[in-house]
N, C-alpha and C positions, 0 to 999 in steps of 0.2 A: 556953648555945640562940644561936645566931647571932645578932653582931649587926650582921648585914645585911640582913635579913631583918625588921624593919622598911620602912628605906629600901624593898627592892624591893616589899612587899606596896603601900606607898604609891605607888608608880612606878603599879601596873599599877594600882590604883583612879582614876590620873588618865587611864591611858589608858582606861580604862572607860567613866572620865566624857566623855572627849573623842567616842570609837566611837557612845558615845547619843543617837543627835536624838530628844528631846521630841516627843511629840502636838502637833500645834497644838490649837489651842483650837475645839469644836464648832463647826462654821456659817464659817469662819476662811478666809478664801482665802489659800494659799504663790504671794508675787510671783515671778512666771516675772524668765529675765532681758529678757523682752521687757516687762513689766510696768513695771522697771526702769531699762528706758533703751528707753523708746519710740522708733517715729519716726515725726514729726509731717507730715505732708501736705499741700502746703500748691495750692491753683489760682494757676497767672500766666497768663497770657499771652505770648503768637510774636507777631511783627509785623512785615510788609514792608512799606516805603514805597516807592512810584515816584515816578518824577518822572515829571511830563507838560507834558514842554518839547519832546517833535516836533514839529514842523508839518506831515510827515505823518500823526501816529498812530498810526505802528506802533510795536511793540517790537522795542528791540535785540537780539543774540543775549545776551547776556553777560543782559542781565533778564528774557529770556525761560529763560537756562539759569538763573536764579538762581530763576523761578517753580516751573521744574519740583521743585528744591532742597526751594524751598520744599511743594509740595503732597507733595513722598513724605512730609517730618514729619511735614502733616497728619495722610495716607495710618497713621502708627505711630504719632503720640503726642498727634496729635491727641483733642480733646473738644468733640461739639454741634455749631453748625456754624458754620463758618468762615467770614466775617463780612467784604465787600467794599462800603467804604466810596468812595466819591468825594464830590470839596470842593464847597462851596451856595455859590455867589459872591463865588468868585475871579475871576479875571481871561480863569484859560487853566480856565475849568469848560466848555464844548464841545471842547475838547482832549482832558479828565481825559473825559469823558462819555466819549467816542468811543473812546477808550485802551482805557477798562473794557469794553468787548466784546470788544476785542482778549483781555485779560487771563482774561475768564472764560472765554474757546474755549481759551485754555490749561492754564488748572486743568483744566479737562475733560478735556480730552486727557492730563492726568499723570493721570487717576483720581481726581479727585474730583466727585464724585455733584453732577447737576444740582440735584437735593431739596437735599443738602448745602453747598451753597453761596446764600448770604444776601446779597442789596443793602441798601445805606442810604447816604446823605448826613451830612456834617458842617455843619458853621458852617463856613467861612471868605473869610464877606465883609471886603473892603478890604486883602485879599492881592490882589499878581500873579500870586504861583505859587502854589502848592498839590497836596500831589502825593498818589496816588495812596493806599491804605492797606488791603491786605492784611495779615488776624489773623484765631488760633485763640485760643479755649482751652487747656492743655494742666497736668497734676500732678508737681508737685515734687518730693520726697524728703528732708527735711532730716536727718542723723546724728546720734544724742546725739554728746555730749560724754564723752570716753573719756582723762580726766584720770587719770594714775594713784594710789590711798591710798595714797602712802605712810606713813600715821601708822600703819594699821592692820595688826592683830599674826596674818600669817597661820599663823604655829606655836602660835596657840591660839586656835583656834576653838571652842571649845567644846561647840556643839550639834552642831559639823561641819558650819554650815552658811554657804553659799556668799558670800565676799567680798562687798562693795558694786559694784566693777568687774568680775563677773563676768557675760561676756558682751557687754560694751558693743562689744568690735573687732568679734564676730559684728554687731551689730547692724547698726553703722557702716560694715562690709562689703557688707552685706544690702544697705542701702540706696546705695549708691553699683552695687552691680549689678542690685538692681532695672528691665528695662524702660520700666515701666508703673509707677509708683508707685498708677493710679488701683487698682492691684488689688489693695493693703492696704482699701482703703475699700471695692468692693465685688466681687463677683463678676463675669466676666463672663459674657455673653451662651454659647447654645448656639448653635452651628452647626448648617446646619437637617440636619436628615435624608439619608443618599444611597439616597432612593427604590429607586434602582438596584438595589444590593446589597439593598436590603429587600422586589423584588419578588422578586428572586431564590431568597433563604430562604425566601419562602411558599409558591414553587411549587417546590421540594421537598420543604419537610412536604406539601404536596399530595398529592405522588410516592411519602408513604412511602421517600425518600433521605437523608441525613445532610444535617443544613441547618449541619455547619463545616468548617471549611477540609479539604479531602485531607491525608497527610502522604503525603513522601515516603520509601521503605526507609534511608535513608542518613541520613532525621531523627530517625527512631526510636531510643531509646537505654533497656538496665534499667536498674535503683537499682545493680544490681552490676557491672555496666563502670561507673553514668561515678564509683562508686567505688576502684575500682581503681587 
């Protein structure tokens, strides 16, 4: 008998053990990379402070430009209403109140809807000067920690399961790339339907004409032509 045969059989048995994936217990959910390396979403606030010290009650061009940028960030990342806070009881209360009107007009001209802007006051009693505060709520994604697990031997995974840090880098990249982390909490509302297109399709249907878009001869192709 070949003396190497027992070692060969032992090696094949070890490979078979590595290749076999045991069935999970009944009713048990298999943890995915998203479960092991969860992205957390936190709500934060973004705020802009506007000094109300100008005697004529007008915004400077620099402040006006900053407000436009702030409004664009709200339209892109903001949730809920934009809050316009004016000081109450400060020495510059009258100037801040007058300036807040121009702030509101600048925000409206930058695309912030009238019903999306809420006015409020904060207690600034005893202060000679207090700023106008404009802010809104937004969400931020926190990436998981992806420290490598050097102690885990990837060459001896007898059940062929993913190692503990598998998928963590992908989750961290997703947390860094996603535009609005609120999408991880709930789906966005659907845009309104295209009424004009719906009317066109219904009219073609009533007239017995094709309701789908027509293709030109250059857009048509046979399967045989596509695989050649």
